[in-house]
mmCIF file of the N, C-alpha and C atoms, coordinates in Angstrom:
data_MODEL
# 
_entry.id   MODEL 
# 
loop_
_atom_site.group_PDB 
_atom_site.id 
_atom_site.type_symbol 
_atom_site.label_atom_id 
_atom_site.label_alt_id 
_atom_site.label_comp_id 
_atom_site.label_asym_id 
_atom_site.label_entity_id 
_atom_site.label_seq_id 
_atom_site.pdbx_PDB_ins_code 
_atom_site.Cartn_x 
_atom_site.Cartn_y 
_atom_site.Cartn_z 
_atom_site.occupancy 
_atom_site.B_iso_or_equiv 
_atom_site.pdbx_formal_charge 
_atom_site.auth_seq_id 
_atom_site.auth_comp_id 
_atom_site.auth_asym_id 
_atom_site.auth_atom_id 
_atom_site.pdbx_PDB_model_num 
ATOM 1   N N  . MET A 1 1  ? 8.634  -11.642 -2.030  1.00 0.00 ? 1  MET A N  1 
ATOM 2   C CA . MET A 1 1  ? 7.673  -11.730 -3.110  1.00 0.00 ? 1  MET A CA 1 
ATOM 3   C C  . MET A 1 1  ? 6.307  -12.089 -2.567  1.00 0.00 ? 1  MET A C  1 
ATOM 4   N N  . GLY A 1 2  ? 5.303  -11.593 -3.245  1.00 0.00 ? 2  GLY A N  1 
ATOM 5   C CA . GLY A 1 2  ? 3.944  -11.904 -2.853  1.00 0.00 ? 2  GLY A CA 1 
ATOM 6   C C  . GLY A 1 2  ? 3.355  -10.958 -1.825  1.00 0.00 ? 2  GLY A C  1 
ATOM 7   N N  . SER A 1 3  ? 4.127  -9.951  -1.400  1.00 0.00 ? 3  SER A N  1 
ATOM 8   C CA . SER A 1 3  ? 3.584  -8.986  -0.437  1.00 0.00 ? 3  SER A CA 1 
ATOM 9   C C  . SER A 1 3  ? 2.495  -8.147  -1.089  1.00 0.00 ? 3  SER A C  1 
ATOM 10  N N  . ARG A 1 4  ? 1.462  -7.882  -0.317  1.00 0.00 ? 4  ARG A N  1 
ATOM 11  C CA . ARG A 1 4  ? 0.358  -7.025  -0.771  1.00 0.00 ? 4  ARG A CA 1 
ATOM 12  C C  . ARG A 1 4  ? 0.617  -5.633  -0.212  1.00 0.00 ? 4  ARG A C  1 
ATOM 13  N N  . VAL A 1 5  ? 0.638  -4.626  -1.082  1.00 0.00 ? 5  VAL A N  1 
ATOM 14  C CA . VAL A 1 5  ? 0.940  -3.255  -0.676  1.00 0.00 ? 5  VAL A CA 1 
ATOM 15  C C  . VAL A 1 5  ? -0.248 -2.358  -1.011  1.00 0.00 ? 5  VAL A C  1 
ATOM 16  N N  . ASP A 1 6  ? -0.749 -1.666  0.003   1.00 0.00 ? 6  ASP A N  1 
ATOM 17  C CA . ASP A 1 6  ? -1.787 -0.653  -0.190  1.00 0.00 ? 6  ASP A CA 1 
ATOM 18  C C  . ASP A 1 6  ? -1.075 0.692   -0.178  1.00 0.00 ? 6  ASP A C  1 
ATOM 19  N N  . PHE A 1 7  ? -1.348 1.528   -1.164  1.00 0.00 ? 7  PHE A N  1 
ATOM 20  C CA . PHE A 1 7  ? -0.680 2.826   -1.219  1.00 0.00 ? 7  PHE A CA 1 
ATOM 21  C C  . PHE A 1 7  ? -1.617 3.892   -1.763  1.00 0.00 ? 7  PHE A C  1 
ATOM 22  N N  . ARG A 1 8  ? -1.228 5.146   -1.519  1.00 0.00 ? 8  ARG A N  1 
ATOM 23  C CA . ARG A 1 8  ? -1.994 6.293   -2.005  1.00 0.00 ? 8  ARG A CA 1 
ATOM 24  C C  . ARG A 1 8  ? -1.094 7.139   -2.892  1.00 0.00 ? 8  ARG A C  1 
ATOM 25  N N  . ASP A 1 9  ? -1.635 7.565   -4.023  1.00 0.00 ? 9  ASP A N  1 
ATOM 26  C CA . ASP A 1 9  ? -0.972 8.540   -4.883  1.00 0.00 ? 9  ASP A CA 1 
ATOM 27  C C  . ASP A 1 9  ? -1.334 9.903   -4.292  1.00 0.00 ? 9  ASP A C  1 
ATOM 28  N N  . ASN A 1 10 ? -0.363 10.582  -3.706  1.00 0.00 ? 10 ASN A N  1 
ATOM 29  C CA . ASN A 1 10 ? -0.650 11.829  -3.000  1.00 0.00 ? 10 ASN A CA 1 
ATOM 30  C C  . ASN A 1 10 ? -1.123 12.948  -3.916  1.00 0.00 ? 10 ASN A C  1 
ATOM 31  N N  . SER A 1 11 ? -0.788 12.896  -5.217  1.00 0.00 ? 11 SER A N  1 
ATOM 32  C CA . SER A 1 11 ? -1.254 13.961  -6.122  1.00 0.00 ? 11 SER A CA 1 
ATOM 33  C C  . SER A 1 11 ? -2.726 13.835  -6.465  1.00 0.00 ? 11 SER A C  1 
ATOM 34  N N  . THR A 1 12 ? -3.213 12.600  -6.537  1.00 0.00 ? 12 THR A N  1 
ATOM 35  C CA . THR A 1 12 ? -4.611 12.398  -6.937  1.00 0.00 ? 12 THR A CA 1 
ATOM 36  C C  . THR A 1 12 ? -5.493 11.936  -5.778  1.00 0.00 ? 12 THR A C  1 
ATOM 37  N N  . GLY A 1 13 ? -4.881 11.441  -4.711  1.00 0.00 ? 13 GLY A N  1 
ATOM 38  C CA . GLY A 1 13 ? -5.632 10.888  -3.591  1.00 0.00 ? 13 GLY A CA 1 
ATOM 39  C C  . GLY A 1 13 ? -6.106 9.463   -3.842  1.00 0.00 ? 13 GLY A C  1 
ATOM 40  N N  . ARG A 1 14 ? -5.809 8.936   -5.019  1.00 0.00 ? 14 ARG A N  1 
ATOM 41  C CA . ARG A 1 14 ? -6.254 7.585   -5.386  1.00 0.00 ? 14 ARG A CA 1 
ATOM 42  C C  . ARG A 1 14 ? -5.515 6.538   -4.563  1.00 0.00 ? 14 ARG A C  1 
ATOM 43  N N  . MET A 1 15 ? -6.275 5.589   -4.012  1.00 0.00 ? 15 MET A N  1 
ATOM 44  C CA . MET A 1 15 ? -5.683 4.489   -3.263  1.00 0.00 ? 15 MET A CA 1 
ATOM 45  C C  . MET A 1 15 ? -5.733 3.226   -4.108  1.00 0.00 ? 15 MET A C  1 
ATOM 46  N N  . GLN A 1 16 ? -4.698 2.418   -3.973  1.00 0.00 ? 16 GLN A N  1 
ATOM 47  C CA . GLN A 1 16 ? -4.594 1.210   -4.780  1.00 0.00 ? 16 GLN A CA 1 
ATOM 48  C C  . GLN A 1 16 ? -3.932 0.120   -3.953  1.00 0.00 ? 16 GLN A C  1 
ATOM 49  N N  . SER A 1 17 ? -4.217 -1.115  -4.306  1.00 0.00 ? 17 SER A N  1 
ATOM 50  C CA . SER A 1 17 ? -3.627 -2.266  -3.645  1.00 0.00 ? 17 SER A CA 1 
ATOM 51  C C  . SER A 1 17 ? -3.056 -3.181  -4.717  1.00 0.00 ? 17 SER A C  1 
ATOM 52  N N  . VAL A 1 18 ? -1.785 -3.558  -4.569  1.00 0.00 ? 18 VAL A N  1 
ATOM 53  C CA . VAL A 1 18 ? -1.142 -4.441  -5.541  1.00 0.00 ? 18 VAL A CA 1 
ATOM 54  C C  . VAL A 1 18 ? -0.374 -5.530  -4.807  1.00 0.00 ? 18 VAL A C  1 
ATOM 55  N N  . THR A 1 19 ? -0.133 -6.626  -5.512  1.00 0.00 ? 19 THR A N  1 
ATOM 56  C CA . THR A 1 19 ? 0.724  -7.692  -5.008  1.00 0.00 ? 19 THR A CA 1 
ATOM 57  C C  . THR A 1 19 ? 2.007  -7.663  -5.825  1.00 0.00 ? 19 THR A C  1 
ATOM 58  N N  . LEU A 1 20 ? 3.157  -7.619  -5.151  1.00 0.00 ? 20 LEU A N  1 
ATOM 59  C CA . LEU A 1 20 ? 4.450  -7.584  -5.829  1.00 0.00 ? 20 LEU A CA 1 
ATOM 60  C C  . LEU A 1 20 ? 4.884  -9.006  -6.161  1.00 0.00 ? 20 LEU A C  1 
ATOM 61  N N  . VAL A 1 21 ? 5.175  -9.243  -7.447  1.00 0.00 ? 21 VAL A N  1 
ATOM 62  C CA . VAL A 1 21 ? 5.485  -10.592 -7.928  1.00 0.00 ? 21 VAL A CA 1 
ATOM 63  C C  . VAL A 1 21 ? 6.675  -10.570 -8.881  1.00 0.00 ? 21 VAL A C  1 
ATOM 64  N N  . TYR A 1 22 ? 7.181  -11.762 -9.196  1.00 0.00 ? 22 TYR A N  1 
ATOM 65  C CA . TYR A 1 22 ? 8.209  -11.895 -10.226 1.00 0.00 ? 22 TYR A CA 1 
ATOM 66  C C  . TYR A 1 22 ? 7.579  -11.613 -11.586 1.00 0.00 ? 22 TYR A C  1 
ATOM 67  N N  . PRO A 1 23 ? 8.387  -11.208 -12.571 1.00 0.00 ? 23 PRO A N  1 
ATOM 68  C CA . PRO A 1 23 ? 7.836  -10.831 -13.885 1.00 0.00 ? 23 PRO A CA 1 
ATOM 69  C C  . PRO A 1 23 ? 6.922  -11.871 -14.523 1.00 0.00 ? 23 PRO A C  1 
ATOM 70  N N  . GLY A 1 24 ? 7.239  -13.144 -14.422 1.00 0.00 ? 24 GLY A N  1 
ATOM 71  C CA . GLY A 1 24 ? 6.427  -14.183 -15.050 1.00 0.00 ? 24 GLY A CA 1 
ATOM 72  C C  . GLY A 1 24 ? 5.061  -14.378 -14.414 1.00 0.00 ? 24 GLY A C  1 
ATOM 73  N N  . GLU A 1 25 ? 4.858  -13.814 -13.233 1.00 0.00 ? 25 GLU A N  1 
ATOM 74  C CA . GLU A 1 25 ? 3.590  -13.959 -12.518 1.00 0.00 ? 25 GLU A CA 1 
ATOM 75  C C  . GLU A 1 25 ? 2.718  -12.708 -12.623 1.00 0.00 ? 25 GLU A C  1 
ATOM 76  N N  . ALA A 1 26 ? 3.238  -11.660 -13.252 1.00 0.00 ? 26 ALA A N  1 
ATOM 77  C CA . ALA A 1 26 ? 2.518  -10.378 -13.313 1.00 0.00 ? 26 ALA A CA 1 
ATOM 78  C C  . ALA A 1 26 ? 1.210  -10.503 -14.092 1.00 0.00 ? 26 ALA A C  1 
ATOM 79  N N  . ASP A 1 27 ? 0.179  -9.881  -13.563 1.00 0.00 ? 27 ASP A N  1 
ATOM 80  C CA . ASP A 1 27 ? -1.134 -9.834  -14.210 1.00 0.00 ? 27 ASP A CA 1 
ATOM 81  C C  . ASP A 1 27 ? -1.857 -8.610  -13.651 1.00 0.00 ? 27 ASP A C  1 
ATOM 82  N N  . ILE A 1 28 ? -1.795 -7.514  -14.372 1.00 0.00 ? 28 ILE A N  1 
ATOM 83  C CA . ILE A 1 28 ? -2.332 -6.247  -13.882 1.00 0.00 ? 28 ILE A CA 1 
ATOM 84  C C  . ILE A 1 28 ? -3.821 -6.337  -13.574 1.00 0.00 ? 28 ILE A C  1 
ATOM 85  N N  . GLU A 1 29 ? -4.552 -7.161  -14.319 1.00 0.00 ? 29 GLU A N  1 
ATOM 86  C CA . GLU A 1 29 ? -5.995 -7.308  -14.075 1.00 0.00 ? 29 GLU A CA 1 
ATOM 87  C C  . GLU A 1 29 ? -6.275 -7.923  -12.707 1.00 0.00 ? 29 GLU A C  1 
ATOM 88  N N  . GLN A 1 30 ? -5.331 -8.725  -12.204 1.00 0.00 ? 30 GLN A N  1 
ATOM 89  C CA . GLN A 1 30 ? -5.473 -9.338  -10.881 1.00 0.00 ? 30 GLN A CA 1 
ATOM 90  C C  . GLN A 1 30 ? -4.726 -8.545  -9.811  1.00 0.00 ? 30 GLN A C  1 
ATOM 91  N N  . GLY A 1 31 ? -4.169 -7.398  -10.201 1.00 0.00 ? 31 GLY A N  1 
ATOM 92  C CA . GLY A 1 31 ? -3.444 -6.567  -9.246  1.00 0.00 ? 31 GLY A CA 1 
ATOM 93  C C  . GLY A 1 31 ? -2.059 -7.084  -8.920  1.00 0.00 ? 31 GLY A C  1 
ATOM 94  N N  . LYS A 1 32 ? -1.510 -7.954  -9.781  1.00 0.00 ? 32 LYS A N  1 
ATOM 95  C CA . LYS A 1 32 ? -0.170 -8.504  -9.578  1.00 0.00 ? 32 LYS A CA 1 
ATOM 96  C C  . LYS A 1 32 ? 0.814  -7.713  -10.426 1.00 0.00 ? 32 LYS A C  1 
ATOM 97  N N  . VAL A 1 33 ? 1.739  -7.022  -9.754  1.00 0.00 ? 33 VAL A N  1 
ATOM 98  C CA . VAL A 1 33 ? 2.668  -6.116  -10.423 1.00 0.00 ? 33 VAL A CA 1 
ATOM 99  C C  . VAL A 1 33 ? 4.087  -6.656  -10.294 1.00 0.00 ? 33 VAL A C  1 
ATOM 100 N N  . SER A 1 34 ? 4.799  -6.716  -11.410 1.00 0.00 ? 34 SER A N  1 
ATOM 101 C CA . SER A 1 34 ? 6.182  -7.179  -11.413 1.00 0.00 ? 34 SER A CA 1 
ATOM 102 C C  . SER A 1 34 ? 7.070  -6.203  -10.650 1.00 0.00 ? 34 SER A C  1 
ATOM 103 N N  . ILE A 1 35 ? 8.035  -6.753  -9.918  1.00 0.00 ? 35 ILE A N  1 
ATOM 104 C CA . ILE A 1 35 ? 8.995  -5.914  -9.212  1.00 0.00 ? 35 ILE A CA 1 
ATOM 105 C C  . ILE A 1 35 ? 9.941  -5.201  -10.174 1.00 0.00 ? 35 ILE A C  1 
ATOM 106 N N  . LEU A 1 36 ? 9.921  -5.590  -11.445 1.00 0.00 ? 36 LEU A N  1 
ATOM 107 C CA . LEU A 1 36 ? 10.780 -4.942  -12.435 1.00 0.00 ? 36 LEU A CA 1 
ATOM 108 C C  . LEU A 1 36 ? 10.096 -3.783  -13.147 1.00 0.00 ? 36 LEU A C  1 
ATOM 109 N N  . THR A 1 37 ? 8.810  -3.550  -12.868 1.00 0.00 ? 37 THR A N  1 
ATOM 110 C CA . THR A 1 37 ? 8.130  -2.382  -13.432 1.00 0.00 ? 37 THR A CA 1 
ATOM 111 C C  . THR A 1 37 ? 8.490  -1.169  -12.577 1.00 0.00 ? 37 THR A C  1 
ATOM 112 N N  . PRO A 1 38 ? 8.330  0.029   -13.117 1.00 0.00 ? 38 PRO A N  1 
ATOM 113 C CA . PRO A 1 38 ? 8.649  1.219   -12.313 1.00 0.00 ? 38 PRO A CA 1 
ATOM 114 C C  . PRO A 1 38 ? 7.891  1.281   -10.982 1.00 0.00 ? 38 PRO A C  1 
ATOM 115 N N  . ILE A 1 39 ? 6.615  0.960   -10.990 1.00 0.00 ? 39 ILE A N  1 
ATOM 116 C CA . ILE A 1 39 ? 5.836  1.021   -9.744  1.00 0.00 ? 39 ILE A CA 1 
ATOM 117 C C  . ILE A 1 39 ? 6.244  -0.080  -8.778  1.00 0.00 ? 39 ILE A C  1 
ATOM 118 N N  . GLY A 1 40 ? 6.501  -1.280  -9.309  1.00 0.00 ? 40 GLY A N  1 
ATOM 119 C CA . GLY A 1 40 ? 6.943  -2.386  -8.457  1.00 0.00 ? 40 GLY A CA 1 
ATOM 120 C C  . GLY A 1 40 ? 8.290  -2.100  -7.821  1.00 0.00 ? 40 GLY A C  1 
ATOM 121 N N  . ALA A 1 41 ? 9.221  -1.588  -8.612  1.00 0.00 ? 41 ALA A N  1 
ATOM 122 C CA . ALA A 1 41 ? 10.549 -1.249  -8.097  1.00 0.00 ? 41 ALA A CA 1 
ATOM 123 C C  . ALA A 1 41 ? 10.470 -0.128  -7.066  1.00 0.00 ? 41 ALA A C  1 
ATOM 124 N N  . ALA A 1 42 ? 9.539  0.809   -7.260  1.00 0.00 ? 42 ALA A N  1 
ATOM 125 C CA . ALA A 1 42 ? 9.386  1.923   -6.317  1.00 0.00 ? 42 ALA A CA 1 
ATOM 126 C C  . ALA A 1 42 ? 8.856  1.442   -4.971  1.00 0.00 ? 42 ALA A C  1 
ATOM 127 N N  . LEU A 1 43 ? 7.955  0.468   -4.977  1.00 0.00 ? 43 LEU A N  1 
ATOM 128 C CA . LEU A 1 43 ? 7.288  0.034   -3.746  1.00 0.00 ? 43 LEU A CA 1 
ATOM 129 C C  . LEU A 1 43 ? 8.045  -1.031  -2.960  1.00 0.00 ? 43 LEU A C  1 
ATOM 130 N N  . ILE A 1 44 ? 8.891  -1.808  -3.632  1.00 0.00 ? 44 ILE A N  1 
ATOM 131 C CA . ILE A 1 44 ? 9.541  -2.928  -2.952  1.00 0.00 ? 44 ILE A CA 1 
ATOM 132 C C  . ILE A 1 44 ? 10.413 -2.422  -1.791  1.00 0.00 ? 44 ILE A C  1 
ATOM 133 N N  . GLY A 1 45 ? 10.259 -3.075  -0.664  1.00 0.00 ? 45 GLY A N  1 
ATOM 134 C CA . GLY A 1 45 ? 11.071 -2.743  0.503   1.00 0.00 ? 45 GLY A CA 1 
ATOM 135 C C  . GLY A 1 45 ? 10.540 -1.625  1.380   1.00 0.00 ? 45 GLY A C  1 
ATOM 136 N N  . LEU A 1 46 ? 9.468  -0.955  0.964   1.00 0.00 ? 46 LEU A N  1 
ATOM 137 C CA . LEU A 1 46 ? 8.924  0.129   1.782   1.00 0.00 ? 46 LEU A CA 1 
ATOM 138 C C  . LEU A 1 46 ? 8.023  -0.418  2.882   1.00 0.00 ? 46 LEU A C  1 
ATOM 139 N N  . SER A 1 47 ? 7.913  0.329   3.962   1.00 0.00 ? 47 SER A N  1 
ATOM 140 C CA . SER A 1 47 ? 7.060  -0.027  5.096   1.00 0.00 ? 47 SER A CA 1 
ATOM 141 C C  . SER A 1 47 ? 5.910  0.960   5.212   1.00 0.00 ? 47 SER A C  1 
ATOM 142 N N  . LYS A 1 48 ? 4.927  0.603   6.022   1.00 0.00 ? 48 LYS A N  1 
ATOM 143 C CA . LYS A 1 48 ? 3.776  1.471   6.263   1.00 0.00 ? 48 LYS A CA 1 
ATOM 144 C C  . LYS A 1 48 ? 4.251  2.861   6.695   1.00 0.00 ? 48 LYS A C  1 
ATOM 145 N N  . GLY A 1 49 ? 3.673  3.888   6.068   1.00 0.00 ? 49 GLY A N  1 
ATOM 146 C CA . GLY A 1 49 ? 3.996  5.272   6.401   1.00 0.00 ? 49 GLY A CA 1 
ATOM 147 C C  . GLY A 1 49 ? 5.118  5.869   5.574   1.00 0.00 ? 49 GLY A C  1 
ATOM 148 N N  . GLN A 1 50 ? 5.898  5.040   4.886   1.00 0.00 ? 50 GLN A N  1 
ATOM 149 C CA . GLN A 1 50 ? 6.978  5.569   4.061   1.00 0.00 ? 50 GLN A CA 1 
ATOM 150 C C  . GLN A 1 50 ? 6.429  6.080   2.738   1.00 0.00 ? 50 GLN A C  1 
ATOM 151 N N  . SER A 1 51 ? 7.107  7.096   2.191   1.00 0.00 ? 51 SER A N  1 
ATOM 152 C CA . SER A 1 51 ? 6.728  7.665   0.896   1.00 0.00 ? 51 SER A CA 1 
ATOM 153 C C  . SER A 1 51 ? 7.917  7.614   -0.036  1.00 0.00 ? 51 SER A C  1 
ATOM 154 N N  . ILE A 1 52 ? 7.610  7.641   -1.331  1.00 0.00 ? 52 ILE A N  1 
ATOM 155 C CA . ILE A 1 52 ? 8.660  7.653   -2.343  1.00 0.00 ? 52 ILE A CA 1 
ATOM 156 C C  . ILE A 1 52 ? 8.171  8.457   -3.535  1.00 0.00 ? 52 ILE A C  1 
ATOM 157 N N  . ASP A 1 53 ? 9.098  9.177   -4.156  1.00 0.00 ? 53 ASP A N  1 
ATOM 158 C CA . ASP A 1 53 ? 8.772  9.862   -5.401  1.00 0.00 ? 53 ASP A CA 1 
ATOM 159 C C  . ASP A 1 53 ? 8.947  8.861   -6.525  1.00 0.00 ? 53 ASP A C  1 
ATOM 160 N N  . TRP A 1 54 ? 7.970  8.815   -7.406  1.00 0.00 ? 54 TRP A N  1 
ATOM 161 C CA . TRP A 1 54 ? 7.923  7.820   -8.468  1.00 0.00 ? 54 TRP A CA 1 
ATOM 162 C C  . TRP A 1 54 ? 7.700  8.527   -9.793  1.00 0.00 ? 54 TRP A C  1 
ATOM 163 N N  . ALA A 1 55 ? 8.505  8.183   -10.792 1.00 0.00 ? 55 ALA A N  1 
ATOM 164 C CA . ALA A 1 55 ? 8.361  8.763   -12.130 1.00 0.00 ? 55 ALA A CA 1 
ATOM 165 C C  . ALA A 1 55 ? 7.446  7.871   -12.959 1.00 0.00 ? 55 ALA A C  1 
ATOM 166 N N  . THR A 1 56 ? 6.361  8.443   -13.467 1.00 0.00 ? 56 THR A N  1 
ATOM 167 C CA . THR A 1 56 ? 5.437  7.689   -14.313 1.00 0.00 ? 56 THR A CA 1 
ATOM 168 C C  . THR A 1 56 ? 6.065  7.473   -15.682 1.00 0.00 ? 56 THR A C  1 
ATOM 169 N N  . ARG A 1 57 ? 5.415  6.672   -16.492 1.00 0.00 ? 57 ARG A N  1 
ATOM 170 C CA . ARG A 1 57 ? 5.926  6.420   -17.852 1.00 0.00 ? 57 ARG A CA 1 
ATOM 171 C C  . ARG A 1 57 ? 5.931  7.686   -18.695 1.00 0.00 ? 57 ARG A C  1 
ATOM 172 N N  . THR A 1 58 ? 5.100  8.658   -18.327 1.00 0.00 ? 58 THR A N  1 
ATOM 173 C CA . THR A 1 58 ? 5.049  9.920   -19.078 1.00 0.00 ? 58 THR A CA 1 
ATOM 174 C C  . THR A 1 58 ? 6.068  10.928  -18.564 1.00 0.00 ? 58 THR A C  1 
ATOM 175 N N  . GLY A 1 59 ? 6.822  10.547  -17.524 1.00 0.00 ? 59 GLY A N  1 
ATOM 176 C CA . GLY A 1 59 ? 7.848  11.425  -16.987 1.00 0.00 ? 59 GLY A CA 1 
ATOM 177 C C  . GLY A 1 59 ? 7.374  12.307  -15.837 1.00 0.00 ? 59 GLY A C  1 
ATOM 178 N N  . GLU A 1 60 ? 6.103  12.204  -15.489 1.00 0.00 ? 60 GLU A N  1 
ATOM 179 C CA . GLU A 1 60 ? 5.557  12.979  -14.373 1.00 0.00 ? 60 GLU A CA 1 
ATOM 180 C C  . GLU A 1 60 ? 6.020  12.351  -13.055 1.00 0.00 ? 60 GLU A C  1 
ATOM 181 N N  . THR A 1 61 ? 6.392  13.176  -12.087 1.00 0.00 ? 61 THR A N  1 
ATOM 182 C CA . THR A 1 61 ? 6.803  12.665  -10.786 1.00 0.00 ? 61 THR A CA 1 
ATOM 183 C C  . THR A 1 61 ? 5.635  12.733  -9.820  1.00 0.00 ? 61 THR A C  1 
ATOM 184 N N  . ARG A 1 62 ? 5.398  11.630  -9.141  1.00 0.00 ? 62 ARG A N  1 
ATOM 185 C CA . ARG A 1 62 ? 4.324  11.554  -8.155  1.00 0.00 ? 62 ARG A CA 1 
ATOM 186 C C  . ARG A 1 62 ? 4.885  10.994  -6.860  1.00 0.00 ? 62 ARG A C  1 
ATOM 187 N N  . ARG A 1 63 ? 4.265  11.368  -5.758  1.00 0.00 ? 63 ARG A N  1 
ATOM 188 C CA . ARG A 1 63 ? 4.660  10.830  -4.457  1.00 0.00 ? 63 ARG A CA 1 
ATOM 189 C C  . ARG A 1 63 ? 3.641  9.778   -4.044  1.00 0.00 ? 63 ARG A C  1 
ATOM 190 N N  . LEU A 1 64 ? 4.151  8.590   -3.722  1.00 0.00 ? 64 LEU A N  1 
ATOM 191 C CA . LEU A 1 64 ? 3.316  7.487   -3.261  1.00 0.00 ? 64 LEU A CA 1 
ATOM 192 C C  . LEU A 1 64 ? 3.590  7.257   -1.781  1.00 0.00 ? 64 LEU A C  1 
ATOM 193 N N  . THR A 1 65 ? 2.533  7.029   -1.012  1.00 0.00 ? 65 THR A N  1 
ATOM 194 C CA . THR A 1 65 ? 2.669  6.743   0.412   1.00 0.00 ? 65 THR A CA 1 
ATOM 195 C C  . THR A 1 65 ? 2.085  5.364   0.699   1.00 0.00 ? 65 THR A C  1 
ATOM 196 N N  . VAL A 1 66 ? 2.878  4.527   1.359   1.00 0.00 ? 66 VAL A N  1 
ATOM 197 C CA . VAL A 1 66 ? 2.438  3.174   1.698   1.00 0.00 ? 66 VAL A CA 1 
ATOM 198 C C  . VAL A 1 66 ? 1.499  3.240   2.905   1.00 0.00 ? 66 VAL A C  1 
ATOM 199 N N  . LEU A 1 67 ? 0.313  2.664   2.743   1.00 0.00 ? 67 LEU A N  1 
ATOM 200 C CA . LEU A 1 67 ? -0.698 2.644   3.802   1.00 0.00 ? 67 LEU A CA 1 
ATOM 201 C C  . LEU A 1 67 ? -0.653 1.352   4.605   1.00 0.00 ? 67 LEU A C  1 
ATOM 202 N N  . ALA A 1 68 ? -0.291 0.242   3.949   1.00 0.00 ? 68 ALA A N  1 
ATOM 203 C CA . ALA A 1 68 ? -0.216 -1.057  4.630   1.00 0.00 ? 68 ALA A CA 1 
ATOM 204 C C  . ALA A 1 68 ? 0.602  -2.018  3.781   1.00 0.00 ? 68 ALA A C  1 
ATOM 205 N N  . VAL A 1 69 ? 1.256  -2.952  4.452   1.00 0.00 ? 69 VAL A N  1 
ATOM 206 C CA . VAL A 1 69 ? 1.985  -4.030  3.776   1.00 0.00 ? 69 VAL A CA 1 
ATOM 207 C C  . VAL A 1 69 ? 1.597  -5.327  4.465   1.00 0.00 ? 69 VAL A C  1 
ATOM 208 N N  . ARG A 1 70 ? 1.134  -6.274  3.669   1.00 0.00 ? 70 ARG A N  1 
ATOM 209 C CA . ARG A 1 70 ? 0.803  -7.599  4.188   1.00 0.00 ? 70 ARG A CA 1 
ATOM 210 C C  . ARG A 1 70 ? 1.763  -8.593  3.542   1.00 0.00 ? 70 ARG A C  1 
ATOM 211 N N  . GLU A 1 71 ? 2.556  -9.236  4.367   1.00 0.00 ? 71 GLU A N  1 
ATOM 212 C CA . GLU A 1 71 ? 3.540  -10.192 3.862   1.00 0.00 ? 71 GLU A CA 1 
ATOM 213 C C  . GLU A 1 71 ? 2.843  -11.417 3.290   1.00 0.00 ? 71 GLU A C  1 
ATOM 214 N N  . ALA A 1 72 ? 3.498  -12.035 2.319   1.00 0.00 ? 72 ALA A N  1 
ATOM 215 C CA . ALA A 1 72 ? 2.957  -13.240 1.685   1.00 0.00 ? 72 ALA A CA 1 
ATOM 216 C C  . ALA A 1 72 ? 2.927  -14.384 2.691   1.00 0.00 ? 72 ALA A C  1 
ATOM 217 N N  . ALA A 1 73 ? 1.893  -15.187 2.598   1.00 0.00 ? 73 ALA A N  1 
ATOM 218 C CA . ALA A 1 73 ? 1.787  -16.382 3.439   1.00 0.00 ? 73 ALA A CA 1 
ATOM 219 C C  . ALA A 1 73 ? 2.176  -17.584 2.590   1.00 0.00 ? 73 ALA A C  1 
ATOM 220 N N  . PHE A 1 74 ? 3.318  -18.166 2.891   1.00 0.00 ? 74 PHE A N  1 
ATOM 221 C CA . PHE A 1 74 ? 3.780  -19.323 2.128   1.00 0.00 ? 74 PHE A CA 1 
ATOM 222 C C  . PHE A 1 74 ? 3.439  -20.595 2.876   1.00 0.00 ? 74 PHE A C  1 
ATOM 223 N N  . ALA A 1 75 ? 2.956  -21.578 2.117   1.00 0.00 ? 75 ALA A N  1 
ATOM 224 C CA . ALA A 1 75 ? 2.584  -22.864 2.736   1.00 0.00 ? 75 ALA A CA 1 
ATOM 225 C C  . ALA A 1 75 ? 3.786  -23.767 2.857   1.00 0.00 ? 75 ALA A C  1 
# 
């Protein structure tokens, strides 16, 4: 939990950075995405360079490619 993932939507070329969190910590405005959302579940466990096909809420399939993963720093 707490990993920061940079990824690209290969259909649009759009790049995005999100932090994967537990549902109670999710806040899309801060880029914190729950691991139980479709995008969070798609990205969890992937490494740099890996791609995954992801179904949007509208049913469209998109391919996401992970550009970087930064592990959470716990104190």
